[in-house]
All heavy atoms as TSV, in Angstrom:
chain	resi	resn	atom	element	x	y	z
A	1	MET	N	N	-38.114	1.707	64.830
A	1	MET	CA	C	-39.244	2.482	65.322
A	1	MET	C	C	-38.928	3.972	65.195
A	1	MET	O	O	-37.824	4.401	65.484
A	1	MET	CB	C	-39.527	2.105	66.769
A	1	MET	CG	C	-40.667	2.856	67.371
A	1	MET	SD	S	-41.018	2.231	69.031
A	1	MET	CE	C	-42.403	3.227	69.395
A	2	ILE	N	N	-39.892	4.735	64.797
A	2	ILE	CA	C	-39.723	6.183	64.659
A	2	ILE	C	C	-39.841	6.834	66.030
A	2	ILE	O	O	-40.700	6.495	66.826
A	2	ILE	CB	C	-40.772	6.765	63.694
A	2	ILE	CG1	C	-40.580	6.172	62.299
A	2	ILE	CG2	C	-40.694	8.272	63.647
A	2	ILE	CD1	C	-41.639	6.585	61.316
A	3	ASP	N	N	-38.956	7.758	66.297
A	3	ASP	CA	C	-38.962	8.504	67.539
A	3	ASP	C	C	-40.316	9.190	67.722
A	3	ASP	O	O	-40.863	9.749	66.784
A	3	ASP	CB	C	-37.839	9.555	67.460
A	3	ASP	CG	C	-37.579	10.260	68.760
A	3	ASP	OD1	O	-38.529	10.557	69.489
A	3	ASP	OD2	O	-36.413	10.546	69.032
A	4	PRO	N	N	-40.887	9.181	68.961
A	4	PRO	CA	C	-42.198	9.799	69.172
A	4	PRO	C	C	-42.249	11.279	68.817
A	4	PRO	O	O	-43.294	11.793	68.447
A	4	PRO	CB	C	-42.474	9.599	70.663
A	4	PRO	CG	C	-41.299	8.948	71.239
A	4	PRO	CD	C	-40.362	8.562	70.139
A	5	ILE	N	N	-41.115	11.977	68.917
A	5	ILE	CA	C	-41.103	13.396	68.555
A	5	ILE	C	C	-41.470	13.557	67.084
A	5	ILE	O	O	-42.228	14.428	66.704
A	5	ILE	CB	C	-39.725	14.026	68.846
A	5	ILE	CG1	C	-39.464	14.023	70.352
A	5	ILE	CG2	C	-39.643	15.441	68.292
A	5	ILE	CD1	C	-38.061	14.436	70.734
A	6	TRP	N	N	-40.948	12.672	66.245
A	6	TRP	CA	C	-41.197	12.771	64.814
A	6	TRP	C	C	-42.621	12.372	64.454
A	6	TRP	O	O	-43.118	12.723	63.408
A	6	TRP	CB	C	-40.203	11.910	64.043
A	6	TRP	CG	C	-38.835	12.470	64.161
A	6	TRP	CD1	C	-37.854	12.065	65.004
A	6	TRP	CD2	C	-38.301	13.581	63.452
A	6	TRP	NE1	N	-36.735	12.844	64.861
A	6	TRP	CE2	C	-36.987	13.783	63.909
A	6	TRP	CE3	C	-38.812	14.427	62.469
A	6	TRP	CZ2	C	-36.174	14.790	63.407
A	6	TRP	CZ3	C	-37.999	15.424	61.976
A	6	TRP	CH2	C	-36.697	15.598	62.453
A	7	ARG	N	N	-43.290	11.601	65.297
A	7	ARG	CA	C	-44.665	11.205	65.031
A	7	ARG	C	C	-45.654	12.218	65.588
A	7	ARG	O	O	-46.856	11.997	65.540
A	7	ARG	CB	C	-44.947	9.836	65.647
A	7	ARG	CG	C	-44.230	8.721	64.937
A	7	ARG	CD	C	-44.813	7.373	65.281
A	7	ARG	NE	N	-45.199	7.232	66.655
A	7	ARG	CZ	C	-44.672	6.363	67.507
A	7	ARG	NH1	N	-43.710	5.561	67.121
A	7	ARG	NH2	N	-45.106	6.292	68.741
A	8	GLY	N	N	-45.171	13.303	66.149
A	8	GLY	CA	C	-46.054	14.331	66.679
A	8	GLY	C	C	-46.639	13.987	68.031
A	8	GLY	O	O	-47.652	14.532	68.424
A	9	GLU	N	N	-46.005	13.081	68.770
A	9	GLU	CA	C	-46.522	12.676	70.065
A	9	GLU	C	C	-45.837	13.385	71.221
A	9	GLU	O	O	-46.052	13.053	72.367
A	9	GLU	CB	C	-46.369	11.162	70.235
A	9	GLU	CG	C	-47.170	10.384	69.234
A	9	GLU	CD	C	-46.930	8.889	69.340
A	9	GLU	OE1	O	-46.305	8.443	70.334
A	9	GLU	OE2	O	-47.352	8.175	68.436
A	10	TRP	N	N	-45.005	14.346	70.930
A	10	TRP	CA	C	-44.248	15.050	71.970
A	10	TRP	C	C	-45.167	15.616	73.045
A	10	TRP	O	O	-44.896	15.498	74.224
A	10	TRP	CB	C	-43.423	16.152	71.334
A	10	TRP	CG	C	-42.604	16.909	72.310
A	10	TRP	CD1	C	-42.839	18.159	72.777
A	10	TRP	CD2	C	-41.409	16.467	72.971
A	10	TRP	NE1	N	-41.870	18.535	73.664
A	10	TRP	CE2	C	-40.990	17.517	73.799
A	10	TRP	CE3	C	-40.674	15.307	72.932
A	10	TRP	CZ2	C	-39.854	17.417	74.581
A	10	TRP	CZ3	C	-39.543	15.226	73.717
A	10	TRP	CH2	C	-39.148	16.268	74.527
A	11	ALA	N	N	-46.293	16.206	72.621
A	11	ALA	CA	C	-47.199	16.826	73.581
A	11	ALA	C	C	-47.823	15.796	74.517
A	11	ALA	O	O	-48.285	16.129	75.599
A	11	ALA	CB	C	-48.286	17.606	72.850
A	12	ALA	N	N	-47.848	14.523	74.132
A	12	ALA	CA	C	-48.458	13.487	74.945
A	12	ALA	C	C	-47.544	13.023	76.075
A	12	ALA	O	O	-47.971	12.290	76.949
A	12	ALA	CB	C	-48.831	12.301	74.066
A	13	VAL	N	N	-46.287	13.437	76.070
A	13	VAL	CA	C	-45.342	13.019	77.100
A	13	VAL	C	C	-45.630	13.824	78.368
A	13	VAL	O	O	-45.443	15.029	78.402
A	13	VAL	CB	C	-43.878	13.258	76.644
A	13	VAL	CG1	C	-42.908	12.904	77.759
A	13	VAL	CG2	C	-43.582	12.464	75.392
A	14	ALA	N	N	-46.109	13.123	79.405
A	14	ALA	CA	C	-46.380	13.794	80.673
A	14	ALA	C	C	-45.076	13.930	81.432
A	14	ALA	O	O	-44.218	13.060	81.370
A	14	ALA	CB	C	-47.389	12.995	81.483
A	15	GLY	N	N	-44.926	14.999	82.148
A	15	GLY	CA	C	-43.701	15.191	82.896
A	15	GLY	C	C	-43.831	16.316	83.892
A	15	GLY	O	O	-44.923	16.810	84.147
A	16	ARG	N	N	-42.691	16.703	84.416
A	16	ARG	CA	C	-42.671	17.805	85.378
A	16	ARG	C	C	-41.364	18.563	85.242
A	16	ARG	O	O	-40.363	18.029	84.758
A	16	ARG	CB	C	-42.844	17.282	86.800
A	16	ARG	CG	C	-41.740	16.355	87.228
A	16	ARG	CD	C	-42.044	15.719	88.559
A	16	ARG	NE	N	-41.036	14.710	88.837
A	16	ARG	CZ	C	-40.505	14.495	89.998
A	16	ARG	NH1	N	-40.887	15.210	91.045
A	16	ARG	NH2	N	-39.599	13.566	90.168
A	17	PHE	N	N	-41.391	19.799	85.664
A	17	PHE	CA	C	-40.194	20.619	85.711
A	17	PHE	C	C	-39.644	20.557	87.130
A	17	PHE	O	O	-40.387	20.742	88.091
A	17	PHE	CB	C	-40.507	22.071	85.348
A	17	PHE	CG	C	-40.785	22.286	83.894
A	17	PHE	CD1	C	-42.077	22.267	83.411
A	17	PHE	CD2	C	-39.751	22.497	82.998
A	17	PHE	CE1	C	-42.337	22.462	82.066
A	17	PHE	CE2	C	-39.997	22.698	81.652
A	17	PHE	CZ	C	-41.296	22.679	81.188
A	18	ILE	N	N	-38.358	20.297	87.253
A	18	ILE	CA	C	-37.706	20.255	88.555
A	18	ILE	C	C	-36.699	21.399	88.606
A	18	ILE	O	O	-35.846	21.524	87.727
A	18	ILE	CB	C	-36.984	18.912	88.767
A	18	ILE	CG1	C	-37.999	17.773	88.744
A	18	ILE	CG2	C	-36.188	18.927	90.071
A	18	ILE	CD1	C	-37.374	16.402	88.795
A	19	ILE	N	N	-36.808	22.231	89.636
A	19	ILE	CA	C	-35.873	23.341	89.848
A	19	ILE	C	C	-34.870	22.912	90.901
A	19	ILE	O	O	-35.237	22.362	91.938
A	19	ILE	CB	C	-36.615	24.614	90.307
A	19	ILE	CG1	C	-37.586	25.080	89.231
A	19	ILE	CG2	C	-35.620	25.713	90.665
A	19	ILE	CD1	C	-38.475	26.238	89.662
A	20	SER	N	N	-33.589	23.160	90.621
A	20	SER	CA	C	-32.547	22.831	91.587
A	20	SER	C	C	-31.503	23.946	91.614
A	20	SER	O	O	-31.407	24.743	90.685
A	20	SER	CB	C	-31.882	21.500	91.232
A	20	SER	OG	O	-31.285	21.581	89.958
A	21	GLU	N	N	-30.741	23.978	92.698
A	21	GLU	CA	C	-29.622	24.914	92.789
A	21	GLU	C	C	-28.420	24.265	92.122
A	21	GLU	O	O	-28.224	23.058	92.221
A	21	GLU	CB	C	-29.336	25.257	94.240
A	21	GLU	CG	C	-30.488	26.038	94.864
A	21	GLU	CD	C	-30.182	26.484	96.280
A	21	GLU	OE1	O	-29.224	27.259	96.456
A	21	GLU	OE2	O	-30.894	26.044	97.180
A	22	ASP	N	N	-27.628	25.073	91.433
A	22	ASP	CA	C	-26.532	24.509	90.638
A	22	ASP	C	C	-25.194	24.446	91.357
A	22	ASP	O	O	-24.198	24.053	90.784
A	22	ASP	CB	C	-26.390	25.244	89.312
A	22	ASP	CG	C	-25.927	26.677	89.447
A	22	ASP	OD1	O	-25.558	27.104	90.561
A	22	ASP	OD2	O	-25.934	27.383	88.427
A	23	GLY	N	N	-25.133	24.810	92.625
A	23	GLY	CA	C	-23.879	24.736	93.374
A	23	GLY	C	C	-23.030	25.984	93.282
A	23	GLY	O	O	-22.020	26.106	93.973
A	24	ARG	N	N	-23.397	26.901	92.413
A	24	ARG	CA	C	-22.651	28.163	92.268
A	24	ARG	C	C	-23.542	29.354	92.608
A	24	ARG	O	O	-23.288	30.470	92.167
A	24	ARG	CB	C	-22.121	28.285	90.843
A	24	ARG	CG	C	-21.082	27.228	90.501
A	24	ARG	CD	C	-20.442	27.484	89.154
A	24	ARG	NE	N	-21.428	27.585	88.092
A	24	ARG	CZ	C	-21.666	26.650	87.181
A	24	ARG	NH1	N	-20.982	25.532	87.192
A	24	ARG	NH2	N	-22.564	26.838	86.242
A	25	GLY	N	N	-24.628	29.082	93.334
A	25	GLY	CA	C	-25.528	30.155	93.713
A	25	GLY	C	C	-26.610	30.427	92.693
A	25	GLY	O	O	-27.398	31.347	92.856
A	26	GLY	N	N	-26.669	29.640	91.627
A	26	GLY	CA	C	-27.677	29.822	90.594
A	26	GLY	C	C	-28.707	28.707	90.617
A	26	GLY	O	O	-28.675	27.827	91.480
A	27	PHE	N	N	-29.597	28.756	89.662
A	27	PHE	CA	C	-30.689	27.794	89.585
A	27	PHE	C	C	-30.778	27.224	88.180
A	27	PHE	O	O	-30.451	27.887	87.205
A	27	PHE	CB	C	-32.017	28.470	89.949
A	27	PHE	CG	C	-32.055	28.924	91.381
A	27	PHE	CD1	C	-31.524	30.154	91.741
A	27	PHE	CD2	C	-32.606	28.123	92.352
A	27	PHE	CE1	C	-31.544	30.577	93.058
A	27	PHE	CE2	C	-32.625	28.537	93.679
A	27	PHE	CZ	C	-32.098	29.763	94.030
A	28	ARG	N	N	-31.231	25.973	88.089
A	28	ARG	CA	C	-31.447	25.292	86.818
A	28	ARG	C	C	-32.782	24.570	86.877
A	28	ARG	O	O	-33.275	24.268	87.949
A	28	ARG	CB	C	-30.367	24.247	86.553
A	28	ARG	CG	C	-29.013	24.844	86.315
A	28	ARG	CD	C	-27.997	23.767	85.957
A	28	ARG	NE	N	-26.711	24.383	85.686
A	28	ARG	CZ	C	-26.353	24.886	84.508
A	28	ARG	NH1	N	-27.159	24.818	83.491
A	28	ARG	NH2	N	-25.174	25.445	84.353
A	29	PHE	N	N	-33.339	24.281	85.699
A	29	PHE	CA	C	-34.519	23.432	85.672
A	29	PHE	C	C	-34.259	22.258	84.746
A	29	PHE	O	O	-33.437	22.317	83.847
A	29	PHE	CB	C	-35.773	24.197	85.229
A	29	PHE	CG	C	-35.799	24.598	83.777
A	29	PHE	CD1	C	-36.190	23.693	82.794
A	29	PHE	CD2	C	-35.461	25.876	83.395
A	29	PHE	CE1	C	-36.227	24.068	81.446
A	29	PHE	CE2	C	-35.495	26.261	82.060
A	29	PHE	CZ	C	-35.878	25.352	81.083
A	30	ALA	N	N	-34.956	21.181	85.031
A	30	ALA	CA	C	-34.931	20.011	84.168
A	30	ALA	C	C	-36.376	19.620	83.886
A	30	ALA	O	O	-37.221	19.675	84.784
A	30	ALA	CB	C	-34.198	18.858	84.834
A	31	LEU	N	N	-36.657	19.248	82.657
A	31	LEU	CA	C	-37.949	18.696	82.291
A	31	LEU	C	C	-37.775	17.184	82.329
A	31	LEU	O	O	-36.957	16.625	81.593
A	31	LEU	CB	C	-38.372	19.167	80.898
A	31	LEU	CG	C	-39.644	18.541	80.327
A	31	LEU	CD1	C	-40.835	18.757	81.251
A	31	LEU	CD2	C	-39.923	19.104	78.943
A	32	VAL	N	N	-38.528	16.534	83.221
A	32	VAL	CA	C	-38.377	15.099	83.443
A	32	VAL	C	C	-39.690	14.398	83.108
A	32	VAL	O	O	-40.762	14.812	83.572
A	32	VAL	CB	C	-37.971	14.822	84.907
A	32	VAL	CG1	C	-37.820	13.334	85.161
A	32	VAL	CG2	C	-36.682	15.555	85.244
A	33	ALA	N	N	-39.609	13.346	82.283
A	33	ALA	CA	C	-40.783	12.568	81.890
A	33	ALA	C	C	-41.284	11.747	83.067
A	33	ALA	O	O	-40.573	11.534	84.056
A	33	ALA	CB	C	-40.432	11.648	80.718
A	34	SER	N	N	-42.498	11.243	82.962
A	34	SER	CA	C	-43.086	10.457	84.045
A	34	SER	C	C	-42.301	9.179	84.332
A	34	SER	O	O	-42.379	8.644	85.429
A	34	SER	CB	C	-44.543	10.120	83.723
A	34	SER	OG	O	-44.618	9.385	82.517
A	35	ASN	N	N	-41.503	8.707	83.367
A	35	ASN	CA	C	-40.681	7.513	83.597
A	35	ASN	C	C	-39.325	7.849	84.209
A	35	ASN	O	O	-38.477	6.986	84.365
A	35	ASN	CB	C	-40.487	6.718	82.299
A	35	ASN	CG	C	-39.660	7.456	81.265
A	35	ASN	OD1	O	-39.196	8.577	81.495
A	35	ASN	ND2	N	-39.474	6.841	80.121
A	36	GLY	N	N	-39.087	9.127	84.530
A	36	GLY	CA	C	-37.846	9.561	85.158
A	36	GLY	C	C	-36.763	10.010	84.201
A	36	GLY	O	O	-35.715	10.479	84.625
A	37	GLN	N	N	-37.010	9.888	82.912
A	37	GLN	CA	C	-36.005	10.287	81.920
A	37	GLN	C	C	-35.953	11.803	81.806
A	37	GLN	O	O	-36.973	12.463	81.670
A	37	GLN	CB	C	-36.340	9.693	80.559
A	37	GLN	CG	C	-35.352	10.067	79.478
A	37	GLN	CD	C	-35.717	9.468	78.126
A	37	GLN	OE1	O	-36.729	8.829	77.968
A	37	GLN	NE2	N	-34.868	9.707	77.141
A	38	THR	N	N	-34.744	12.359	81.855
A	38	THR	CA	C	-34.563	13.797	81.675
A	38	THR	C	C	-34.685	14.117	80.195
A	38	THR	O	O	-33.964	13.572	79.364
A	38	THR	CB	C	-33.195	14.255	82.202
A	38	THR	OG1	O	-33.118	13.952	83.597
A	38	THR	CG2	C	-33.003	15.750	82.005
A	39	LEU	N	N	-35.632	14.991	79.853
A	39	LEU	CA	C	-35.881	15.358	78.471
A	39	LEU	C	C	-35.146	16.625	78.064
A	39	LEU	O	O	-34.749	16.768	76.911
A	39	LEU	CB	C	-37.388	15.557	78.251
A	39	LEU	CG	C	-38.273	14.365	78.586
A	39	LEU	CD1	C	-39.740	14.757	78.480
A	39	LEU	CD2	C	-37.950	13.196	77.687
A	40	ALA	N	N	-34.985	17.547	78.995
A	40	ALA	CA	C	-34.314	18.819	78.690
A	40	ALA	C	C	-33.801	19.431	79.981
A	40	ALA	O	O	-34.366	19.208	81.049
A	40	ALA	CB	C	-35.277	19.779	78.012
A	41	VAL	N	N	-32.724	20.202	79.859
A	41	VAL	CA	C	-32.152	20.916	81.001
A	41	VAL	C	C	-31.959	22.361	80.595
A	41	VAL	O	O	-31.417	22.646	79.530
A	41	VAL	CB	C	-30.806	20.291	81.428
A	41	VAL	CG1	C	-30.198	21.065	82.579
A	41	VAL	CG2	C	-30.984	18.831	81.790
A	42	GLY	N	N	-32.418	23.268	81.439
A	42	GLY	CA	C	-32.268	24.683	81.160
A	42	GLY	C	C	-30.887	25.186	81.525
A	42	GLY	O	O	-30.131	24.536	82.251
A	43	GLU	N	N	-30.564	26.350	81.023
A	43	GLU	CA	C	-29.290	26.990	81.339
A	43	GLU	C	C	-29.271	27.405	82.802
A	43	GLU	O	O	-30.284	27.331	83.481
A	43	GLU	CB	C	-29.112	28.223	80.453
A	43	GLU	CG	C	-30.187	29.280	80.712
A	43	GLU	CD	C	-30.073	30.482	79.792
A	43	GLU	OE1	O	-30.399	30.355	78.619
A	43	GLU	OE2	O	-29.643	31.536	80.281
A	44	GLY	N	N	-28.132	27.858	83.280
A	44	GLY	CA	C	-28.045	28.379	84.634
A	44	GLY	C	C	-28.679	29.761	84.720
A	44	GLY	O	O	-28.458	30.599	83.847
A	45	TYR	N	N	-29.465	29.984	85.751
A	45	TYR	CA	C	-30.127	31.273	85.960
A	45	TYR	C	C	-29.624	31.880	87.263
A	45	TYR	O	O	-29.347	31.162	88.223
A	45	TYR	CB	C	-31.644	31.088	86.027
A	45	TYR	CG	C	-32.246	30.620	84.721
A	45	TYR	CD1	C	-32.401	29.274	84.453
A	45	TYR	CD2	C	-32.625	31.537	83.755
A	45	TYR	CE1	C	-32.941	28.838	83.251
A	45	TYR	CE2	C	-33.175	31.114	82.551
A	45	TYR	CZ	C	-33.324	29.764	82.308
A	45	TYR	OH	O	-33.852	29.344	81.115
A	46	PRO	N	N	-29.536	33.215	87.337
A	46	PRO	CA	C	-28.978	33.860	88.526
A	46	PRO	C	C	-29.898	33.797	89.749
A	46	PRO	O	O	-29.431	33.906	90.879
A	46	PRO	CB	C	-28.760	35.309	88.088
A	46	PRO	CG	C	-29.746	35.514	86.978
A	46	PRO	CD	C	-29.865	34.182	86.297
A	47	ASN	N	N	-31.208	33.604	89.531
A	47	ASN	CA	C	-32.143	33.532	90.649
A	47	ASN	C	C	-33.338	32.663	90.255
A	47	ASN	O	O	-33.515	32.316	89.089
A	47	ASN	CB	C	-32.580	34.933	91.099
A	47	ASN	CG	C	-33.183	35.730	89.955
A	47	ASN	OD1	O	-34.157	35.316	89.336
A	47	ASN	ND2	N	-32.574	36.878	89.650
A	48	LYS	N	N	-34.148	32.328	91.257
A	48	LYS	CA	C	-35.272	31.419	91.021
A	48	LYS	C	C	-36.337	32.046	90.120
A	48	LYS	O	O	-36.942	31.354	89.307
A	48	LYS	CB	C	-35.888	30.983	92.343
A	48	LYS	CG	C	-36.826	29.793	92.176
A	48	LYS	CD	C	-37.474	29.356	93.468
A	48	LYS	CE	C	-36.491	28.666	94.348
A	48	LYS	NZ	N	-37.129	28.048	95.534
A	49	VAL	N	N	-36.563	33.330	90.237
A	49	VAL	CA	C	-37.557	33.997	89.388
A	49	VAL	C	C	-37.173	33.862	87.917
A	49	VAL	O	O	-38.009	33.545	87.068
A	49	VAL	CB	C	-37.719	35.487	89.789
A	49	VAL	CG1	C	-38.576	36.235	88.784
A	49	VAL	CG2	C	-38.314	35.591	91.177
A	50	ALA	N	N	-35.907	34.075	87.599
A	50	ALA	CA	C	-35.443	33.934	86.219
A	50	ALA	C	C	-35.587	32.488	85.747
A	50	ALA	O	O	-35.936	32.230	84.588
A	50	ALA	CB	C	-33.993	34.396	86.096
A	51	CYS	N	N	-35.352	31.540	86.635
A	51	CYS	CA	C	-35.488	30.126	86.295
A	51	CYS	C	C	-36.945	29.788	85.972
A	51	CYS	O	O	-37.231	29.122	84.974
A	51	CYS	CB	C	-34.979	29.271	87.447
A	51	CYS	SG	S	-34.902	27.513	87.091
A	52	VAL	N	N	-37.869	30.253	86.789
A	52	VAL	CA	C	-39.295	30.026	86.536
A	52	VAL	C	C	-39.709	30.690	85.224
A	52	VAL	O	O	-40.484	30.133	84.445
A	52	VAL	CB	C	-40.153	30.518	87.723
A	52	VAL	CG1	C	-41.636	30.490	87.387
A	52	VAL	CG2	C	-39.875	29.666	88.955
A	53	ASN	N	N	-39.171	31.872	84.944
A	53	ASN	CA	C	-39.452	32.534	83.664
A	53	ASN	C	C	-38.947	31.681	82.498
A	53	ASN	O	O	-39.594	31.607	81.450
A	53	ASN	CB	C	-38.826	33.926	83.615
A	53	ASN	CG	C	-39.556	34.920	84.480
A	53	ASN	OD1	O	-40.729	34.734	84.812
A	53	ASN	ND2	N	-38.869	35.977	84.875
A	54	GLY	N	N	-37.795	31.026	82.671
A	54	GLY	CA	C	-37.281	30.122	81.644
A	54	GLY	C	C	-38.224	28.954	81.413
A	54	GLY	O	O	-38.471	28.548	80.272
A	55	ILE	N	N	-38.771	28.404	82.481
A	55	ILE	CA	C	-39.751	27.317	82.364
A	55	ILE	C	C	-40.977	27.801	81.600
A	55	ILE	O	O	-41.474	27.114	80.697
A	55	ILE	CB	C	-40.151	26.790	83.752
A	55	ILE	CG1	C	-38.973	26.059	84.392
A	55	ILE	CG2	C	-41.378	25.891	83.659
A	55	ILE	CD1	C	-39.190	25.694	85.850
A	56	GLU	N	N	-41.465	28.959	81.938
A	56	GLU	CA	C	-42.653	29.500	81.260
A	56	GLU	C	C	-42.379	29.741	79.775
A	56	GLU	O	O	-43.258	29.548	78.934
A	56	GLU	CB	C	-43.130	30.780	81.948
A	56	GLU	CG	C	-43.679	30.541	83.343
A	56	GLU	CD	C	-44.820	29.524	83.382
A	56	GLU	OE1	O	-45.646	29.487	82.454
A	56	GLU	OE2	O	-44.869	28.746	84.352
A	57	THR	N	N	-41.165	30.136	79.446
A	57	THR	CA	C	-40.803	30.327	78.040
A	57	THR	C	C	-40.860	28.998	77.301
A	57	THR	O	O	-41.383	28.916	76.181
A	57	THR	CB	C	-39.394	30.944	77.931
A	57	THR	OG1	O	-39.413	32.226	78.551
A	57	THR	CG2	C	-38.961	31.094	76.484
A	58	VAL	N	N	-40.343	27.947	77.905
A	58	VAL	CA	C	-40.405	26.617	77.283
A	58	VAL	C	C	-41.864	26.197	77.113
A	58	VAL	O	O	-42.259	25.714	76.048
A	58	VAL	CB	C	-39.633	25.576	78.121
A	58	VAL	CG1	C	-39.888	24.161	77.624
A	58	VAL	CG2	C	-38.149	25.887	78.100
A	59	ARG	N	N	-42.665	26.386	78.135
A	59	ARG	CA	C	-44.087	26.019	78.058
A	59	ARG	C	C	-44.797	26.747	76.919
A	59	ARG	O	O	-45.619	26.169	76.216
A	59	ARG	CB	C	-44.791	26.337	79.369
A	59	ARG	CG	C	-44.499	25.377	80.463
A	59	ARG	CD	C	-45.269	25.761	81.693
A	59	ARG	NE	N	-45.259	24.690	82.659
A	59	ARG	CZ	C	-45.645	24.828	83.905
A	59	ARG	NH1	N	-46.078	26.007	84.333
A	59	ARG	NH2	N	-45.605	23.804	84.724
A	60	ARG	N	N	-44.511	28.014	76.754
A	60	ARG	CA	C	-45.166	28.804	75.702
A	60	ARG	C	C	-44.701	28.420	74.308
A	60	ARG	O	O	-45.497	28.359	73.375
A	60	ARG	CB	C	-44.886	30.299	75.902
A	60	ARG	CG	C	-45.839	31.012	76.789
A	60	ARG	CD	C	-45.682	32.531	76.677
A	60	ARG	NE	N	-44.302	32.998	76.695
A	60	ARG	CZ	C	-43.601	33.259	77.787
A	60	ARG	NH1	N	-44.132	33.077	78.970
A	60	ARG	NH2	N	-42.363	33.695	77.706
A	61	ASN	N	N	-43.410	28.181	74.143
A	61	ASN	CA	C	-42.845	28.008	72.817
A	61	ASN	C	C	-42.748	26.567	72.330
A	61	ASN	O	O	-42.732	26.325	71.127
A	61	ASN	CB	C	-41.456	28.639	72.764
A	61	ASN	CG	C	-41.535	30.140	72.883
A	61	ASN	OD1	O	-42.260	30.785	72.149
A	61	ASN	ND2	N	-40.803	30.703	73.823
A	62	ALA	N	N	-42.642	25.622	73.230
A	62	ALA	CA	C	-42.424	24.233	72.817
A	62	ALA	C	C	-43.534	23.661	71.942
A	62	ALA	O	O	-43.226	22.965	70.973
A	62	ALA	CB	C	-42.175	23.347	74.029
A	63	PRO	N	N	-44.815	23.912	72.209
A	63	PRO	CA	C	-45.844	23.322	71.347
A	63	PRO	C	C	-45.755	23.797	69.897
A	63	PRO	O	O	-46.190	23.099	68.989
A	63	PRO	CB	C	-47.158	23.777	71.978
A	63	PRO	CG	C	-46.817	24.099	73.377
A	63	PRO	CD	C	-45.398	24.602	73.345
A	64	GLU	N	N	-45.198	24.966	69.686
A	64	GLU	CA	C	-45.105	25.530	68.343
A	64	GLU	C	C	-43.715	25.403	67.740
A	64	GLU	O	O	-43.485	25.801	66.606
A	64	GLU	CB	C	-45.501	27.011	68.376
A	64	GLU	CG	C	-46.900	27.258	68.908
A	64	GLU	CD	C	-47.972	26.616	68.057
A	64	GLU	OE1	O	-47.822	26.583	66.810
A	64	GLU	OE2	O	-48.959	26.141	68.633
A	65	ALA	N	N	-42.777	24.859	68.503
A	65	ALA	CA	C	-41.388	24.814	68.035
A	65	ALA	C	C	-41.220	23.811	66.897
A	65	ALA	O	O	-41.685	22.685	66.969
A	65	ALA	CB	C	-40.460	24.441	69.194
A	66	ALA	N	N	-40.556	24.264	65.850
A	66	ALA	CA	C	-40.250	23.392	64.717
A	66	ALA	C	C	-38.995	22.585	65.031
A	66	ALA	O	O	-38.187	22.968	65.876
A	66	ALA	CB	C	-40.024	24.233	63.464
A	67	ILE	N	N	-38.847	21.469	64.363
A	67	ILE	CA	C	-37.627	20.675	64.493
A	67	ILE	C	C	-36.713	21.053	63.340
A	67	ILE	O	O	-37.073	20.922	62.182
A	67	ILE	CB	C	-37.942	19.168	64.455
A	67	ILE	CG1	C	-38.815	18.789	65.646
A	67	ILE	CG2	C	-36.646	18.354	64.426
A	67	ILE	CD1	C	-39.318	17.371	65.604
A	68	ASP	N	N	-35.530	21.537	63.675
A	68	ASP	CA	C	-34.533	21.919	62.674
A	68	ASP	C	C	-33.440	20.862	62.698
A	68	ASP	O	O	-32.479	20.954	63.448
A	68	ASP	CB	C	-33.978	23.299	63.003
A	68	ASP	CG	C	-32.962	23.781	61.990
A	68	ASP	OD1	O	-32.745	23.091	60.969
A	68	ASP	OD2	O	-32.367	24.845	62.219
A	69	ASP	N	N	-33.606	19.813	61.902
A	69	ASP	CA	C	-32.667	18.701	61.873
A	69	ASP	C	C	-31.519	19.035	60.923
A	69	ASP	O	O	-31.689	19.060	59.714
A	69	ASP	CB	C	-33.379	17.442	61.426
A	69	ASP	CG	C	-32.488	16.208	61.475
A	69	ASP	OD1	O	-31.271	16.354	61.740
A	69	ASP	OD2	O	-33.006	15.112	61.245
A	70	GLN	N	N	-30.348	19.290	61.487
A	70	GLN	CA	C	-29.186	19.649	60.693
A	70	GLN	C	C	-28.200	18.490	60.572
A	70	GLN	O	O	-27.046	18.676	60.183
A	70	GLN	CB	C	-28.519	20.886	61.282
A	70	GLN	CG	C	-29.438	22.076	61.260
A	70	GLN	CD	C	-28.777	23.340	61.771
A	70	GLN	OE1	O	-27.615	23.369	62.134
A	70	GLN	NE2	N	-29.544	24.419	61.798
A	71	THR	N	N	-28.684	17.281	60.876
A	71	THR	CA	C	-27.838	16.103	60.735
A	71	THR	C	C	-27.928	15.557	59.320
A	71	THR	O	O	-28.779	15.972	58.532
A	71	THR	CB	C	-28.268	14.986	61.721
A	71	THR	OG1	O	-29.585	14.534	61.364
A	71	THR	CG2	C	-28.277	15.494	63.140
A	72	ARG	N	N	-27.074	14.612	59.019
A	72	ARG	CA	C	-27.065	14.014	57.687
A	72	ARG	C	C	-27.762	12.659	57.672
A	72	ARG	O	O	-27.858	12.034	56.627
A	72	ARG	CB	C	-25.633	13.861	57.192
A	72	ARG	CG	C	-24.959	15.192	56.979
A	72	ARG	CD	C	-23.523	14.988	56.585
A	72	ARG	NE	N	-22.867	16.269	56.498
A	72	ARG	CZ	C	-22.313	16.738	55.408
A	72	ARG	NH1	N	-22.297	16.041	54.318
A	72	ARG	NH2	N	-21.743	17.914	55.406
A	73	THR	N	N	-28.236	12.202	58.820
A	73	THR	CA	C	-28.886	10.897	58.891
A	73	THR	C	C	-30.390	11.046	58.811
A	73	THR	O	O	-30.940	12.096	59.136
A	73	THR	CB	C	-28.518	10.163	60.192
A	73	THR	OG1	O	-28.945	10.976	61.288
A	73	THR	CG2	C	-27.034	9.923	60.285
A	74	GLN	N	N	-31.063	9.971	58.412
A	74	GLN	CA	C	-32.525	9.974	58.356
A	74	GLN	C	C	-33.071	9.386	59.634
A	74	GLN	O	O	-32.430	8.572	60.291
A	74	GLN	CB	C	-32.999	9.168	57.150
A	74	GLN	CG	C	-32.610	9.804	55.838
A	74	GLN	CD	C	-33.208	9.049	54.669
A	74	GLN	OE1	O	-34.052	8.178	54.833
A	74	GLN	NE2	N	-32.772	9.389	53.482
A	75	THR	N	N	-34.296	9.779	60.004
A	75	THR	CA	C	-34.930	9.248	61.199
A	75	THR	C	C	-35.514	7.881	60.915
A	75	THR	O	O	-35.757	7.514	59.774
A	75	THR	CB	C	-36.049	10.180	61.693
A	75	THR	OG1	O	-37.046	10.255	60.671
A	75	THR	CG2	C	-35.523	11.556	62.017
A	76	GLY	N	N	-35.780	7.146	61.981
A	76	GLY	CA	C	-36.423	5.844	61.862
A	76	GLY	C	C	-35.502	4.732	61.444
A	76	GLY	O	O	-35.946	3.634	61.137
A	77	ALA	N	N	-34.205	4.980	61.405
A	77	ALA	CA	C	-33.265	3.936	60.957
A	77	ALA	C	C	-33.032	2.898	62.006
A	77	ALA	O	O	-33.166	3.059	63.138
A	77	ALA	CB	C	-31.941	4.576	60.544
């Protein structure tokens, strides 16, 4: 089966962003699908405002982001 990302169904994946403290005084976000699977994790941010800005950057850029596959394997194998 071909991965849904390769079929252009990425935008159809419903999910939510979860903000958490990272234990060192910083903040992180995770993009979690409706089935509970973690799809992406953001870097550590020094404060919550910067973390929310990181989420907004993902929201703005992800629909237009190209896939740069630098592996040697083919998809759908």
